[in-house]
N, C-alpha and C positions, 0 to 999 in steps of 0.2 A: 504494498498499498503505498501509495506520493506519501514525501513528508515533507511538508515547508523546511527550510533554515533560515532563506533570506527574500524576501523580496523585493526588487524597481519599478518604478513608474515604467510601464516596457510599451516603447512607441518605434518600433519597426518601421524600416519602407516594404511596404508588402509589390512583389514584381514588376504586379502594373506600372510600378511607377520608370523601371528600366526605358533608357531611354530608349528609342529608333526597334521597329519592328521587323525581327529576321528574317522571321517561318509568317508566311499569310496564305493559308485555305479558307479558301469558299466555296460553296458548293459544290464538293468533288466527290465525281462518282467512278464506283469500278465494274464496269460488268463483265462476265468470263462468260457470251454465248447467253445462257438462261440465266444465268447464278449468277445473284449482285452481292458484289462484296463488299462495295463502301458505299452507302446510298445518304449522298449527301449530305458529305462533315464540312464546316465550320470553326479553325480555331488557331490563334496565332500564336506566336512564340518571340519573347522579346531576344535581345543581340543580348548575352551573355546567361542566360535562363540557365538551369535543368531542369528540364521537363519529361513528364515518366504520360508513359499511354500504355492502361493496362486496361486487360480483358481477358474473357479468356480466350479456350483455342477457335479458332473459325470468325472472331469477332472482326477482318480486317485490317489490322494493327499491321501484318508485310506486304501489300495490297498497298494499302499509304503510304510505308515505309520503299514499296519501290517507286511510286512516280514521284515520294520526295528528291529519292536519290537519280530522279533522271533517266533510269534503267528504264521505263514502263510510264506509257500515257496513260493515260485518265479518259472514261470514256468520253466525261464532259465534267465543267468543274473549274476551276482561277488555283495555282497551287504557282506560288514565288517566292524565291529567295534571295533575300535583299533587291527586292522588285527587278527581279529579273525570270524567269520561266524556266520552274525546277532544270530541267532537260539541260539552258543556254550556262545556270551556273554548278554545274560536273566540276569545274576545274576548279570548287571553294568550297564542292561537299567531301567529307570522309563520312562512310559506306562500312560499317561492319556489320557484314549477314550474321543469319542464326549459322548457318558452315559458313565458317570463312575461309579460304581460301590459302592455308599456309601449302609452303610446300615441304611434304616433310625430310627431302633428303635433302633442301641446304641451312646450311646454317642461319644463326636470326642474325649475320651481318649479312649473309644472303639473300635474305627475304627484304630485308630491311635497303638491300642497293636494290635489289628486281621495284619494288612499292616505285621506290623513285624516280625510275628510269622512264615507269610508264605511267608517269606525273610530274618526267618531265624538270624535276629536280636537281638544283647544281651542284655539284660536286662539293664546294666550301657547306654551301644549305645543309647538305643531308651527315658532311662530317659535325659537325655539332647541333645542326637535329638531332641526330644519332645519340651523341651525346648526354644531351640534353632530357632526351624522354627515354632511351637506358640508365641511363641513373634512377630517374619519376619513378619506373618499374622497378629498382633493383634486379637490372638483367646485367647491368653494365660489365658484371665478372662472367659473362657466357658467351661472348659478343663469335666465337669458333663452334659453339652448341650444337650438333642438330637440330631444327625441331622439331622431329619426330621422336625424340628424345627429353623434350619438357613433360611434364606433370602436366594436366589440364589449367591450373588455372597460369603457371607460364603462359603456354601455349597460346592464352587467352589475353596476357597484359606484351604479347611480341605484337599479336596480330592486330591491336589498339595502337603500339607504336606504327604498322606500318598504314594505319589509317590517318596518324597525327604526320608522318613524313612529310607529306605536302600543306603541313602547317592550316591545315581546314579551319576558316568560319563557323562552319558549322556540322556537325558532328551525329553520323544517325547513327543508332549502338538497337540491333535487336537479338533481346534475351543474351545481352552480352557474357552472365555468369551461370548459364546452367553449365553442371556438371565443376562448378569449381569449390574450395572447401573455404569456409566461412571466415579463415585469415585469411585468404588472396585476397579472398567476393570485397572482406572491408578494406585494403587495400588498392582493391578497384576501383573502389566506388572513393575513395580518399582522393588519388588521382582526379580524376571525374571534375571533385568538387575543386581541386585546383584550377585546371583545364578553364571553369566555367570562372573561376576569380579573376583568373589572364583576360576573361572577355569572351572564350567560345562558346557557340550556343551550340547546347548536347540534350537530342533527346533520345530518350532510351523507353522500348518496350521492356518488360518485367514481369515472371510471371508473381515474382519475387518481392510478397505486397507491401516487406518490409525495409526492401530495395526503392520503394516507390517513395517512405516517409526521406527518404532522404532527400527529393527533387524539391524544388521553391513551387511550382504546380502537377498537379496532374489530373490524365483527362482520363475518364472513366469509356469504354466504345465494347458495346457488344450487339450484333447482331450487324454489322456493315455502319453505326451510326454510334455519336457521345454524344454521354447521356447526365454531363454534369464536367464541369470544369472548378475546380479548386486548389488552394494549399492545403496539405494532408489536414492539416487543420481544421481548416475553411467545411472542410467535405465531413469529417465524422460530426464536428459541429451540427453540420445540417441533417447527419441520419437520425438528432432526437431523441437518440437511444442511450443508455450505460451498461457498463460490464462487472456484473457479479461476478467472483472466485467462488465456487461453490468447492471444500472442501469435505467426503464422506466418505463411510468406509464400504455405504453399500451403493455406489456410482450405477450401474447398469439399473436399481431397481426406483433409483429419484432420478436419472432421465427419463425413465417412463412417464415415472408420475406429473415429472415436469412438463414433459410433453404432447400428456395425453390433454391436459388444462385444459379450459376452455377460460378461463380469466383474462383480462388485455394484456394484464403485468406482465406476463412474460412472450416476446416476440420469437424467443431462439435458444434455444437447447444443443452444444456443444458440445461434446465427450474427448477428454483429456487428460495425458494418462492416470494423475492424483489428482483429476481436479473437473468438475463443469465450470463451461464458460455460459451466465447467462445474460440476454439481454433482455432491456430491461424499457420503458420511457421513465420510469422515475427510480430511480435511489432506493427509497422510503417503503413504501410499501411494494417493489419490486419482492425487498429481504425480507415485509408482512409476510407475504404470497410464499415465497418457497417456503419461508421455518412452517407458517402455519400448516397448508398442505403434505409435507414434511410427518410434520406434530399427527395428523391425520391418519393417516395412514402407519402411523405409530412406528415411525423414524428416526433417532435419535437426531436431535439437534446439532446442525452442521456448521464447521466454520467457516463463516464467508469475508470475504475481502473484496470491496469499491476499486471499481480501475475503471478509466475510458474508455475507448470501445480500440478496435485497430484499424488499422484502413483495409485488412482481409473482410472484419464485422460488416466492413461500409459493401465493400465489393460485392460480398458473396449476401446481402441485406435488400441490396439493388436488382443485382440478380432473381431474386425467390419476385422481388414486388414484380418483376414484368414476365415473372414466372417461366423464368427460361432454367431455374432450376434443374436439372437432372431427376427423375424417377430411383427408388431406390427401389430392388428389385431383390428379394429373400434368395439366397442362394437356392436351389434344389437337391436340398440333404438328403439320400438316400443308404444312411445307415449311421449306428449309433457311435460314438465313439467311445472306446471303455479304456480311463485314464489307468496307469498305475507303472508298471514297472516295463511293461514290455509299451505304453502308449495305446495302444488302442490293437484295435484287428484289420481284415487283410484291409486293403481295400477295393473293396465290389470282387466280382470272383473270377477277377485274371491277372496277372503278373505285368505289371507295365513297369520300365525300366528308369533311369535318374540321369542323363547324359546331356553334355553341353557341346558339345563335338559333333555332332549332329554333321558327317559327313555325306551320307549319301542317304535319301527317302526310300529304305528296305529291309528288309529284317537284320542287314547287319545292325543293329540300334539294338537287337537285344544285348548286346553287352558294350560296356565302357572299355575305349582303348583299355587296350593291354600298358600300354606308359605310364597310367595312374596305377602305380601298384597298392597292393589291397596291406592297410595297414600291418603293423607288423604283430601276432599274434600275442610277442611281448607285452602286450598292452594285456592283461590277463581281467579278470573280474571286478570292478570295481566294486566298495565296499555297498552292504544292499541299504545305507540311508539315503548314498545316491539314485536308489531303485528311481524317486517319483521323478527324477529328472529328465528330462527329455532331451536336453543340452550337457553337454558336461565336459569339460577339458579342465586340465591341469600341470600347468606350467608345463605352454606350449611354447613352441619355438620351433623355427622353420629358419634356415640356411643359404642361401645360393653364392656358391664357391662363398670369399669370405667373409660374402653379406649376408647379415644374424637382420633378418626381415621383423621376425616375431619373435620377440623376446621373455619368455616363460608366462605367459599372459593365460588367467584364470575366466572361465565362462561359467554359468548355470545360469539355464533359460528352465522353466517349468513348463507344465502344461498348460495351457488357458492363458497363460502370460507372455505377451510385448518387449522384448528386450530390446532398449537399442547400441548399438557398436556404430561408436560417432570419433570420427578424428581426421583431419589433414587430408588432401592427399600424398600417398603415399607412410602412411603411420605404419600401414600392416595389413588395416580391413580385411583387403580383396582376399588376403593372400589365409587370413583366419579362417575366413568363409573356408574355403577351397577345402586347409584341411576338414574343417570340424563334418562336412557335406561329403568326406572322403574322396576330393577330387582331386589332393592334391595330399604325398606323404609329407608323415608330419616328421623334424629330425627329432623331436624328444617330447618327451612328456607323457600326460594321459588323454584316449578321449573313451566315452560315454558318447551312443546314439543314437536314440528311441529305447535304450535299454541295449542294447550291442556296442563290446567291447572293441573285438576286433575285428572282423569283415567288415568295417564301414560302407562296404559296396553290395552286397548281398543282394540276390534278389528278392527275397523278404525284405526288406526294410526299401530302397531303392522307390518302392511305389507309394513307401507312408510319406514320400518326402519331397516336396516341389521347391522347384528354387529357379527364380529369375537374376538373370543375372546381367550388371551395368551396359553392357552391350543387348541389344535384342536379342532375344533368341529365334525370330522368326525369318521367314524365309520369303526375304523384298519381292521374288518373283514369282511368288505360292500367291493366291486369292486369300482374304482372309479368311476363306471357307474347312478351303485345302488346309492351310496352318490350323484348325483346331480342331478336321479330323485328323491329320495327320498327330498332332498331339495324345488329342483323347487317346488312340493308339498309344501310340509310346506308353504312355502310363498307367494303359490295362483300364479303362474306364467302360465297364461292359458294354458290348453291340447296343441292347433295346433302352438302357441311358444316354447315350450319347446325345441322342438331335434334342433332349431336355438340356442338357448342360450347353450346347455350343450355343443353342438362342439364348440362354439366361449370358455368356458374352455377350453376341450382340445387342439384346436389350441393352446389357449393364451398361457396354462402351458407347450405346445412342448409334447403333448403325446398323436400325434394320433398314432394309433394303438393300442395305450395301456391300452386303457379304459375300458378294462377286468382286467387288474391285480388288485389283494387284490392293499388297498389303504396302509393298514400295513409296507408292503415290501415298499414304497415309503420313498425315503429318505427327513432329514425333512425341506428343502429346497421347493421341491415338494410339499409336505406338505401344506406345507403353499401357496402356488401361487393356488389349488385346492378349502382349503377351501376358501382362494376370492374372490375369482370368485363363489364360491356357494354361498357369504353372499353379491353378486350383480345381483343376475338372475335376480330380482323380478324388477329391476333399484331404489333404492330407494331413498329416494328424504332426508332422516339422513342416515350417518353413522358412526361407530362409531369401528374403527380398533385401536386391545390393542397388540402394538408388530407383526407389520401383518408380518415386516421382519425379522423376528428374527433367524441369522442361515441362510438368501439368500444370494446368493452368490452377486459380484456388476452389471454382468449383470441386469441378476434378478430383482432388487433393484431397476435398472434405469428404467427399464419394467413397475416395477406396480406403482414405482411414476407419470412415463407416462399415466399408465390408473387411479391412483387417480388423475391426477390432468385434465384427461380428465372428470372423472367423472364431478371436483367443477366445470368445463366451461360447464357442461351441467346442471346447480345448481342445485348441489348436496350439500349439507353440511356435512362436513369430521369431525370428531376430531378424534386424531389420539397422541398412544404414541408410545414414541420407547427409548431405549436406544441407539441408532445408532444417536447421535448430526450432523455427516456429511449430512443424510441423514433429520433430523427437517430442515436443511436449507431448503429445501421443501416449510416449511409450511407459509401460510401468516401472520400466527400474533402464539402465543406460551406463556405459566408461565409456570411458574417455580416453582412446591410445591417442599417445606421441610416439615418433621411432621405434613400433614397434610391442609399446610395451602401454601398460594399464595405469594411466595417471590419475583416474580419479574415478569412485562407482556410486551409485544408488538413484534415487528417485527424481525425476525436474527436480520437484520445490526443495529435496533434499541439498542437491549442487548448488542451487543459488541460491539458499540460505547460509552457504558456509562461506562464501567467499570471503575473505577480507578486507575491509575499507566499507566504503560507497559509493557508488557511481553514481554523479553528480550534473544535473543537463544544465546548459549555462549559456543566457543571450545576448549577447557580444555587438555590439555596433556595428564589428568588421570580424568577422567569421572568422575568414582565410588567412588573416590579418594574424588574431589570435592561439590561432590550431597553429605556427608556426613558430610562432612563438614558446607559445607549452613545450611545446616539444621541443625549446628547445633546453627545457630544464625541466622536462617527468621524460618517463619512455614513453617514447613514440606509439605505441602500443596501444596508453592510454587515455592518448585523445583521440577522437572523431568527430568528424559530421556531419551531423544530421539537417537536412536543410538548414535551417536558418539559427538552427545552432549547436554545440559542442554537447559531448558527451563526453567526461572526464570519471577516469577509477582512479580513487583518493584512497592510499591507506594508513595516512593518520590527518584524516578530512577539517581536524580540530585542532590539527598547528597545521595542516594545508589548504584549507581553505583562506585561509588573510596573506599565504606566502602565495599564492593565488591569485587575489585582486590584487595585490600591492603590486606585483606585476605586470599586469594586462592595467592599471592604472597610470606604471611610469610609462610606457610608453604608449598615451593617450586613446588606452580603449574604452569605453565606458559599458561597465554590467549593468544591463536590465536585468535581469533576472540573476536568479542564483537556486537553487532546491538539490536536495535528495529526494531519488527514484528507483524505480527496484530494477536489479542486474534482471536483464534476461537471459532466457539457456544460451545465447549468439555469446554478448559478454561475457557468463560465466566463462566459458568454453576461451573462448578468447586472450583472457585472464588468467586459465589454466594454463591451455597450452606454452604460453609466453613464460611464464614464471617457474613452467619444467625446463624448457629453456635458455633461461638462464647462470 
């Protein structure tokens, strides 16, 4: 809960007061045959503004970006970049697409030289800008490294450097941080804030609404139209709702009671790992109603904290009001799960296989490739107290040559539990998952999977496991229906049940009538939905989800988690990785990995509560200047820009707040507001990671 420390008169310049209009869009339409992607949108972006465009998959965002970038003609309407048609302004526009075009077999410097050549950048300017932007991205030491050897976050930073090398006046970024870990994501957005402060105009599309909080203004777009534009604070205020965080030991029952109520004081209820978020028009009457409903149903009195709605709350509520929320279809279950030492009975009447190496559509899929050798039978039976655990690992390690990717990691996941395995790119998460599910031999340690301690690739065990990898395991050259038919066979779904299961996946994905579309034509978010459906058709007892919602819009992500919670409540043990820490709040428990080691573990609330010091929100008159000054006196990770505010982590706030305010005032920076705010899970993650590396 937010606690006021000090409040100053707040008199901030609004983005609308910035001089010059950089981008003007009026009456923009885009049609593809009979498909209308953009339906007459209007908006403008000021010079030096960081402007966010958010909306669900298929809203028309990418079509809008293509037209702004001058690579596609509009069907109707007007688009001007600094008073020129977008096509004529291409030399002053940088464009980073969803599928950025790096050459993986070229080095960082070679990619930059190639991008500079395309934009006719002189050699002396290239040298100057290379030094500036590689330093800004912390890439200056890696100029000769091949792009294919970079982490996801470093690739995105290099792609941004390539877009910046021509020093564009307008920068268009279409979902630039999908698949990027939280530390790199925050660094990326700090770079955007600095570029904006230097006068560059930036338009960003993002599915991550905590990122949209960093924009000066945001436009909500869906069904090809822009429905609302404003600062993040204005959008939250216009929603007219407040948020209650409700904690109780009976989350499932409480959610059902609050969701079914006809009272007007409860607008929305969403489950997170250890709490419910309840949106109400009035805090007092909303809290009273929650307590009375639980008391009426003989449930214990909950713990309730009050908070502001998030941008995600705004987004989901607005789409629901438009009738755009996806329908929830209950999963067609055909067997009951018996929990215990074995976890569950067999999935249906036939045995499937668990294989991510799909090399051919043939009966060769009856076994995993032999290079994935079985874990040695030296992993003898574990003590009986671990028999109720679905996933158990003790002192798990993996060495590749001289590199130790995983170091003495312990994992315990029970049936019916959602466990999050979180870490930056390269932390060892995917390697750990591959060992836990038998795809990679461990170098050391003990593993028990579904009660099995020896052969983790036995046919009986494989038919009880579901796996969704980071890289889609769908065949792009097959139709959606062919992919689902193939997987239902691979996983041993009885023939008489396959039609119902496949129909469920197609309905849940919102793809009715499009089952014969080639899978490769699907946008990334929709492909993720189909891949998830394929991984659960056989009703697995244990489910591994490696970044399942990467690039998925907020509405679809909420539906994903409703399904994941539904499987957990029916006894499935779920281990999930994600870079989006707002959704990691959905986990019951989680652990943070850094450089192959576990550095923190617990529930989302306990991890946030365990953070030392306080998180301070600062409102000042010169944001970027204040950020630079503070980073010279405090560790840089402690300071981050959020639109018109700064977030600062202070370990000893009583002493450091005076030091901070005196430092800013000595540099003629006015502090308008200063208050303590709650740590988000991302704040906690970044603090834990940075402290463990210092």
